[in-house]
C-alpha positions as CSV (number, residue, x, y, z in Angstrom):
1,X,-30.2,13.4,1.9
2,X,-30.3,17.0,3.2
3,X,-27.3,19.2,2.9
4,X,-27.3,20.1,6.6
5,X,-27.0,16.4,7.5
6,X,-24.0,15.9,5.2
7,X,-22.3,19.0,6.7
8,X,-22.3,17.5,10.2
9,X,-18.8,17.8,11.7
10,X,-17.5,20.2,9.0
11,X,-16.0,23.5,10.1
12,X,-17.5,26.2,7.9
13,X,-15.7,29.5,7.6
14,X,-18.5,31.2,5.6
15,X,-21.9,30.1,4.3
16,X,-23.7,31.8,1.4
17,X,-27.1,30.4,0.7
18,X,-29.2,27.8,2.4
19,X,-28.5,24.3,3.7
20,X,-32.1,22.9,3.6
21,X,-31.7,21.5,0.1
22,X,-31.6,17.9,-1.1
23,X,-28.2,16.4,-2.3
24,X,-28.1,13.4,-4.6
25,X,-24.3,13.2,-5.2
26,X,-20.9,14.4,-4.2
27,X,-18.3,15.2,-6.9
28,X,-14.8,16.6,-7.0
29,X,-14.5,15.9,-10.8
30,X,-16.1,18.8,-12.6
31,X,-16.9,16.6,-15.6
32,X,-19.2,14.4,-13.5
33,X,-21.0,17.2,-11.6
34,X,-24.6,18.0,-12.4
35,X,-28.0,18.8,-10.8
36,X,-28.3,17.8,-7.2
37,X,-24.6,17.5,-6.7
38,X,-22.2,19.1,-4.3
39,X,-19.0,20.1,-6.1
40,X,-15.7,20.2,-4.2
41,X,-13.2,22.7,-5.5
42,X,-10.0,20.8,-4.7
43,X,-6.6,22.4,-5.0
44,X,-4.6,19.6,-6.6
45,X,-0.9,19.2,-7.6
46,X,-1.8,19.6,-11.3
47,X,-5.0,21.7,-11.4
48,X,-7.0,23.8,-9.1
49,X,-10.7,22.8,-8.9
50,X,-11.7,26.5,-8.3
51,X,-11.2,27.2,-11.9
52,X,-14.0,24.8,-12.8
53,X,-16.7,26.3,-10.6
54,X,-18.4,28.2,-13.5
55,X,-18.4,25.0,-15.6
56,X,-20.1,23.0,-12.8
57,X,-22.7,25.8,-12.2
58,X,-23.5,25.7,-15.9
59,X,-24.0,21.9,-15.6
60,X,-26.6,22.5,-12.9
61,X,-24.6,22.1,-9.6
62,X,-26.5,23.6,-6.6
63,X,-23.8,23.6,-3.9
64,X,-20.1,24.6,-4.1
65,X,-17.6,23.7,-1.4
66,X,-14.4,25.7,-1.8
67,X,-11.5,27.3,0.0
68,X,-11.7,30.6,-1.9
69,X,-15.1,32.1,-2.5
70,X,-15.7,33.6,-5.9
71,X,-16.1,37.4,-6.3
72,X,-19.7,37.1,-7.3
73,X,-22.5,34.6,-6.3
74,X,-25.1,33.0,-8.5
75,X,-28.7,33.4,-7.1
76,X,-30.2,30.2,-5.7
77,X,-26.9,28.5,-5.1
78,X,-25.2,27.6,-1.8
79,X,-21.5,28.4,-1.3
80,X,-19.6,26.8,1.6
81,X,-16.1,28.1,2.4
82,X,-13.9,25.7,4.3
83,X,-10.2,25.8,5.3
84,X,-9.4,22.5,3.5
85,X,-11.7,21.1,0.8
86,X,-10.1,17.7,1.1
87,X,-11.0,17.5,4.8
88,X,-14.6,18.6,4.1
89,X,-14.8,16.0,1.3
90,X,-13.7,13.1,3.6
91,X,-16.2,14.1,6.4
92,X,-19.1,14.8,4.0
93,X,-18.4,11.5,2.1
94,X,-18.6,9.6,5.3
95,X,-21.9,11.3,6.3
96,X,-23.4,10.9,2.8
97,X,-22.9,7.1,2.9
98,X,-24.1,6.8,6.5
99,X,-20.7,6.6,8.3
100,X,-20.1,3.0,7.3
101,X,-16.7,2.7,9.0
102,X,-18.4,3.1,12.4
103,X,-20.5,0.0,11.6
104,X,-17.4,-2.1,11.0
105,X,-14.3,-3.0,12.9
106,X,-11.9,-1.1,10.7
107,X,-8.2,-1.7,11.1
108,X,-5.6,0.4,9.1
109,X,-2.1,-0.8,8.2
110,X,0.6,1.7,7.3
111,X,4.3,1.6,6.7
112,X,6.7,1.5,3.7
113,X,6.9,-2.3,3.3
114,X,4.6,-5.1,4.4
115,X,1.2,-3.3,4.3
116,X,-0.3,-5.6,1.6
117,X,0.9,-8.8,3.1
118,X,-0.4,-7.8,6.6
119,X,-3.7,-6.7,5.3
120,X,-4.1,-9.7,3.1
121,X,-3.2,-12.2,5.8
122,X,-5.6,-10.5,8.2
123,X,-8.4,-10.8,5.6
124,X,-7.6,-14.5,5.1
125,X,-7.2,-15.2,8.8
126,X,-10.5,-13.6,9.9
127,X,-12.3,-15.2,6.9
128,X,-11.1,-18.6,8.0
129,X,-12.1,-17.8,11.6
130,X,-15.7,-17.5,10.3
131,X,-16.2,-13.8,9.9
132,X,-17.5,-11.8,7.0
133,X,-14.5,-9.6,6.1
134,X,-13.6,-6.7,3.7
135,X,-10.2,-5.9,2.3
136,X,-8.8,-2.7,0.9
137,X,-5.3,-3.2,-0.5
138,X,-2.8,-2.4,-3.3
139,X,-3.4,-5.7,-5.0
140,X,-7.2,-5.8,-4.8
141,X,-10.3,-4.9,-2.7
142,X,-12.6,-7.6,-1.5
143,X,-16.1,-7.7,-0.1
144,X,-16.2,-11.2,1.3
145,X,-15.6,-13.4,-1.8
146,X,-16.4,-10.6,-4.3
147,X,-13.2,-9.1,-5.8
148,X,-13.2,-5.3,-6.6
149,X,-10.2,-4.2,-8.7
150,X,-7.9,-1.7,-6.9
151,X,-6.7,1.5,-8.6
152,X,-4.9,3.1,-5.6
153,X,-3.5,1.7,-2.3
154,X,-6.1,3.9,-0.5
155,X,-9.1,5.0,-2.7
156,X,-10.4,8.6,-2.7
157,X,-13.0,9.4,0.0
158,X,-16.0,8.9,-2.2
159,X,-14.9,5.5,-3.6
160,X,-13.6,4.5,-0.1
161,X,-16.9,5.2,1.8
162,X,-19.0,3.6,-1.0
163,X,-16.8,0.5,-0.7
164,X,-17.2,0.5,3.1
165,X,-21.0,0.9,2.7
166,X,-21.1,-2.1,0.4
167,X,-19.2,-4.1,3.0
168,X,-21.7,-3.1,5.7
169,X,-24.6,-4.0,3.3
170,X,-23.0,-7.4,2.7
171,X,-22.8,-8.0,6.4
172,X,-19.1,-7.6,6.9
173,X,-17.9,-7.4,10.5
174,X,-14.3,-6.5,9.9
175,X,-12.3,-4.5,7.2
176,X,-8.6,-4.5,6.9
177,X,-7.2,-1.6,5.0
178,X,-3.9,-0.3,3.8
179,X,-3.3,3.3,4.6
180,X,-0.8,5.0,2.4
181,X,1.1,8.2,3.4
182,X,-0.5,10.0,0.4
183,X,-3.9,9.1,1.8
184,X,-3.1,10.7,5.2
185,X,-1.7,13.9,3.7
186,X,-4.5,14.2,1.2
187,X,-7.1,13.5,4.0
188,X,-8.6,10.5,2.2
189,X,-9.2,8.8,5.5
190,X,-10.8,11.9,7.1
191,X,-14.2,11.0,8.7
192,X,-13.4,7.3,9.1
193,X,-13.6,5.5,12.5
194,X,-10.7,3.0,13.1
195,X,-10.6,0.4,15.9
196,X,-6.9,-0.1,15.4
197,X,-3.8,0.9,13.5
198,X,-0.7,-1.1,12.6
199,X,2.8,0.2,11.7
200,X,5.1,-2.1,9.8
201,X,8.3,-0.1,9.1
202,X,9.5,3.1,7.4
203,X,12.3,3.4,4.8
204,X,13.3,5.5,1.8
205,X,10.2,6.0,-0.5
206,X,7.8,8.5,-2.0
207,X,10.2,11.5,-1.6
208,X,8.9,12.7,-5.0
209,X,5.7,13.5,-3.1
210,X,6.8,14.2,0.4
211,X,10.1,16.0,-0.5
212,X,11.9,15.0,2.7
213,X,12.1,11.9,4.8
214,X,10.9,13.9,7.8
215,X,7.7,14.8,6.0
216,X,7.2,11.1,5.1
217,X,7.6,10.1,8.8
218,X,5.1,12.8,9.8
219,X,2.6,11.6,7.2
220,X,2.7,8.0,8.6
221,X,2.6,9.4,12.2
222,X,-0.5,11.5,11.3
223,X,-2.5,8.3,11.0
224,X,-1.7,7.3,14.6
225,X,-2.3,10.8,15.8
226,X,-5.8,10.6,14.5
227,X,-6.7,7.3,16.2
228,X,-9.5,7.5,18.8
229,X,-9.0,6.6,22.5
230,X,-10.8,3.3,22.2
231,X,-8.6,2.1,19.4
232,X,-5.2,0.3,19.6
233,X,-1.9,1.3,18.0
234,X,0.4,-1.6,17.3
235,X,4.0,-0.7,16.2
236,X,7.1,-2.5,15.2
237,X,9.5,-1.9,18.1
238,X,12.5,-3.0,16.1
239,X,12.0,-0.1,13.7
240,X,13.8,3.0,14.9
241,X,10.8,5.1,14.1
242,X,8.3,2.7,15.6
243,X,8.0,4.6,18.9
244,X,7.8,7.9,17.0
245,X,4.4,6.7,15.6
246,X,3.0,6.4,19.1
247,X,4.2,9.7,20.6
248,X,0.9,11.6,20.3
249,X,-1.6,8.9,19.8
250,X,-4.6,8.6,22.2
251,X,-5.0,4.9,21.3
252,X,-3.8,2.0,23.5
253,X,-0.1,1.5,22.7
254,X,1.2,-2.0,21.9
255,X,4.3,-3.3,20.2
256,X,5.7,-6.4,18.4
257,X,9.4,-7.3,17.8
258,X,12.0,-9.9,17.0
259,X,14.9,-8.2,18.7
260,X,13.5,-5.7,21.3
261,X,11.2,-6.2,24.3
262,X,7.6,-6.0,23.1
263,X,4.1,-7.1,23.9
264,X,4.2,-9.6,21.1
265,X,7.6,-11.3,20.6
266,X,8.8,-13.9,18.1
267,X,12.1,-15.7,17.5
268,X,13.2,-17.2,14.1
269,X,14.2,-20.9,14.7
270,X,14.6,-21.8,11.0
271,X,14.2,-19.9,7.7
272,X,14.1,-21.9,4.4
273,X,12.5,-21.8,1.0
274,X,9.7,-24.0,2.3
275,X,8.8,-21.5,5.1
276,X,9.5,-20.1,8.5
277,X,9.7,-21.9,11.8
278,X,9.0,-19.4,14.6
279,X,8.6,-19.4,18.3
280,X,5.7,-17.1,19.2
281,X,4.6,-16.7,22.8
282,X,6.7,-19.8,23.8
283,X,4.9,-21.9,21.1
284,X,6.8,-23.3,18.1
285,X,4.9,-22.9,14.8
286,X,5.8,-23.5,11.2
287,X,4.5,-20.9,8.6
288,X,4.4,-21.1,4.8
289,X,5.8,-17.6,4.3
290,X,9.5,-17.1,3.8
291,X,12.0,-14.5,5.2
292,X,12.6,-12.5,8.3
293,X,10.5,-9.6,6.9
294,X,7.6,-12.1,6.8
295,X,8.3,-13.0,10.4
296,X,7.5,-9.3,11.2
297,X,4.4,-9.5,9.0
298,X,3.2,-12.6,10.7
299,X,3.8,-11.2,14.2
300,X,1.9,-8.0,13.3
301,X,-1.0,-10.1,12.1
302,X,-0.9,-12.3,15.3
303,X,-0.8,-9.2,17.5
304,X,-3.7,-7.6,15.7
305,X,-5.8,-10.7,16.0
306,X,-5.1,-11.0,19.8
307,X,-5.9,-7.3,20.3
308,X,-9.2,-7.9,18.5
309,X,-10.0,-10.6,21.0
310,X,-9.2,-13.8,19.2
311,X,-8.0,-17.0,20.8
312,X,-4.2,-17.5,20.5
313,X,-4.3,-21.1,19.5
314,X,-7.0,-20.6,16.9
315,X,-5.0,-17.7,15.4
316,X,-1.7,-19.6,15.2
317,X,-3.4,-22.8,13.8
318,X,-5.1,-20.9,11.0
319,X,-2.2,-18.6,10.3
320,X,0.2,-21.5,9.9
321,X,-1.8,-22.7,6.9
322,X,-2.0,-19.4,5.0
323,X,0.0,-18.2,2.0
324,X,0.9,-14.5,1.6
325,X,-0.2,-11.9,-0.9
326,X,0.3,-12.3,-4.6
327,X,3.7,-11.1,-5.9
328,X,5.3,-11.1,-2.5
329,X,8.2,-13.6,-2.5
330,X,6.2,-15.6,-5.1
331,X,8.4,-18.3,-6.4
332,X,8.5,-21.0,-9.1
333,X,11.1,-23.7,-10.0
334,X,11.9,-25.8,-13.0
335,X,13.3,-29.3,-13.5
336,X,16.9,-27.9,-13.4
337,X,16.1,-26.7,-9.9
338,X,16.5,-23.1,-10.9
339,X,14.4,-21.0,-8.5
340,X,12.6,-18.0,-9.8
341,X,11.2,-15.4,-7.3
342,X,8.9,-12.5,-8.1
343,X,8.6,-9.8,-5.5
344,X,7.0,-6.3,-5.4
345,X,10.1,-4.9,-3.7
346,X,10.5,-1.4,-5.1
347,X,12.4,0.4,-2.4
348,X,16.0,0.0,-1.4
349,X,15.1,-1.5,2.0
350,X,12.6,-4.0,0.5
351,X,15.1,-5.1,-2.1
352,X,17.7,-5.7,0.6
353,X,15.2,-7.6,2.7
354,X,14.4,-10.0,-0.1
355,X,18.0,-10.5,-1.2
356,X,19.3,-10.9,2.4
357,X,16.6,-13.5,2.9
358,X,17.8,-15.4,-0.2
359,X,21.4,-15.0,1.0
360,X,20.5,-16.5,4.4
361,X,18.7,-19.5,2.9
362,X,21.0,-20.4,0.0
363,X,23.7,-23.0,0.7
364,X,26.5,-20.8,-0.7
365,X,27.3,-22.2,-4.1
366,X,24.3,-20.9,-6.0
367,X,24.3,-17.7,-8.0
368,X,21.8,-15.0,-7.2
369,X,20.7,-13.2,-10.4
370,X,18.6,-10.1,-9.9
371,X,16.5,-8.3,-12.5
372,X,15.5,-4.9,-11.3
373,X,14.2,-1.5,-12.5
374,X,12.7,1.7,-11.2
375,X,9.4,3.3,-12.0
376,X,9.2,6.5,-13.9
377,X,7.6,9.8,-12.6
378,X,8.5,8.7,-9.1
379,X,11.2,9.3,-6.5
380,X,14.4,9.6,-8.5
381,X,16.8,9.7,-5.5
382,X,16.2,6.0,-4.8
383,X,17.3,4.8,-8.3
384,X,21.1,4.7,-7.7
385,X,20.5,3.2,-4.2
386,X,18.3,0.4,-5.6
387,X,21.0,-0.5,-8.1
388,X,23.7,-0.4,-5.5
389,X,21.7,-2.6,-3.1
390,X,21.0,-5.1,-5.9
391,X,24.7,-5.3,-6.9
392,X,25.9,-5.6,-3.3
393,X,23.6,-8.6,-2.6
394,X,23.7,-10.4,-6.0
395,X,26.2,-12.3,-8.1
396,X,24.7,-10.9,-11.3
397,X,22.4,-7.9,-11.9
398,X,20.3,-7.0,-14.9
399,X,19.1,-3.4,-14.8
400,X,15.9,-3.1,-16.8
401,X,12.7,-1.1,-17.3
402,X,9.9,-1.1,-14.7
403,X,6.9,1.1,-15.4
404,X,8.6,4.0,-17.2
405,X,5.2,5.9,-17.4
406,X,6.0,9.2,-19.2
407,X,9.8,9.1,-18.7
408,X,12.5,7.8,-21.1
409,X,13.4,4.3,-19.9
410,X,17.0,4.8,-20.8
411,X,17.1,8.0,-18.7
412,X,15.9,6.0,-15.7
413,X,18.5,3.3,-16.3
414,X,21.2,6.0,-16.4
415,X,20.1,7.1,-13.0
416,X,20.3,3.5,-11.7
417,X,23.7,3.0,-13.4
418,X,25.1,5.9,-11.3
419,X,24.8,3.7,-8.3
420,X,26.9,0.9,-9.7
421,X,30.4,1.0,-8.4
422,X,33.4,0.3,-10.7
423,X,33.9,-3.1,-9.0
424,X,30.3,-4.0,-9.6
425,X,30.2,-3.1,-13.3
426,X,31.7,-6.4,-14.4
427,X,28.6,-8.3,-13.0
428,X,26.0,-5.8,-14.3
429,X,24.1,-5.7,-17.5
430,X,21.6,-3.1,-18.8
431,X,18.7,-4.4,-20.9
432,X,15.8,-1.9,-21.3
433,X,13.3,-4.6,-22.6
434,X,12.0,-6.2,-19.4
435,X,11.0,-9.5,-21.1
436,X,14.4,-9.8,-22.7
437,X,16.0,-9.0,-19.3
438,X,14.1,-11.9,-17.7
439,X,14.9,-14.2,-20.6
440,X,18.6,-13.4,-20.3
441,X,18.6,-14.0,-16.5
442,X,17.0,-17.5,-17.1
443,X,19.7,-18.3,-19.7
444,X,22.5,-17.2,-17.5
445,X,21.2,-19.3,-14.6
446,X,22.7,-22.8,-13.9
447,X,21.0,-25.6,-12.0
448,X,20.4,-24.5,-8.4
449,X,20.7,-20.8,-9.1
450,X,18.2,-18.2,-7.8
451,X,16.6,-15.5,-10.0
452,X,14.9,-12.5,-8.4
453,X,12.6,-10.4,-10.5
454,X,11.9,-7.3,-8.4
455,X,9.7,-4.3,-8.5
456,X,6.3,-5.2,-10.1
457,X,5.1,-8.2,-8.1
458,X,1.4,-8.7,-8.6
459,X,1.1,-6.1,-11.4
460,X,-0.2,-7.5,-14.7
461,X,0.8,-4.5,-16.8
462,X,3.7,-2.3,-17.8
463,X,2.8,1.4,-18.1
464,X,4.4,3.2,-21.0
465,X,3.4,6.8,-22.0
466,X,0.0,6.5,-20.4
467,X,-0.8,3.1,-21.9
468,X,-0.9,-0.1,-19.9
469,X,0.3,-3.2,-21.8
470,X,-0.2,-6.7,-20.5
471,X,2.9,-7.8,-18.6
472,X,3.2,-10.4,-15.9
473,X,6.6,-11.0,-14.3
474,X,5.6,-14.4,-12.9
475,X,4.0,-15.5,-16.2
476,X,7.1,-14.6,-18.2
477,X,9.6,-16.0,-15.7
478,X,7.7,-19.3,-15.5
479,X,7.5,-19.5,-19.4
480,X,11.3,-18.8,-19.7
481,X,12.3,-21.3,-17.0
482,X,10.2,-24.0,-18.6
483,X,11.9,-23.4,-22.0
484,X,15.2,-24.3,-20.4
485,X,13.9,-27.3,-18.4
């Protein structure tokens, strides 16, 4: 493809060299750049790509996209100065792969909690409705039946546009995609064309990256600000920041809610471990998912499907048969009728949602035993809050390791212990070994008790000092429950 074609839509501050040259690859990793490639000098949080420009030129790179031009220029090369190299990368990646998002009906889902469940349910729903569908999510990416492992909630622009192109080539009509706040700020979705955006909720998370809650809100809002006029913007009217998301959007504004007036409204009739009985648009429907938070997720999916032109009865019929995403209120039971629940809840609000759901369903005599940790190298301010919420809503709490990454697990646990009040200390244990913590919870449980293992959900690993070891919460919980059957 010619460079001038790939540059369509990019605001160029200064051009040195020519644009009538053939480009065979786009790279922002200097180690992968070579002849025929465009190298993007990205200013990252850890390193600045500008320092690798000489290395990529030595490797045969013909074109450099950068924010700061070098003092001297190599003959025969093209230098393109832009205000933001991440923005240029997104636009150029979309052009390079033939703007695949414009050939799909792409819907983005953003929010702190619920993104994966909403995206997964939409994927399953539209597949059952007979469409070829793509999915981009935290758990996994899918191109119809083909599973593509996920490394990030929202991939980088090159991986993302390649994935979308593969979906187009496979005949996909729809793609449902999680949009993380990091992706918005880092311009990973730049150059994409969305037909709709969905907002689930916003609570305390990712302050290690965004620094302030206001910045976090602005990041989520940035997605809706960028939606085109022909798209729809569907927001949770019960979330106090739901309307904030729509303040500057050009898209058609729609809402869903359980409590407020909204375009799509539902009422919880019954909530049990077997599922949810909801009234939606004056129709009573039973769903397999559990908890009021899933009532919101189901309502978001229903609203999205209607806005995409689907028949109400078809949507509700299929939706009533679907299960949720892996590791989201995923539960098992043994012969002693001890219920074990695995959930990805890794924010204070998500933990409270799961525990309040359990509290609303239980009969009152059962113990709730929660096993919970916090990830390393992430937002430290939520650690004591997570512990406090777990203690406030549980009869027993075991603080343990999550993914410590490069941090000392015991240091993370000390941060969590700071949130345990003197009155809650008597019901709290600290066991750094996560497997031992789960085993202990199972042995503390009596018939009818409920064990929640929170934080990792679908993950099949535990990351310690850069190494990922096999670790599956549900696998271990099931094994330990069976041992005491």
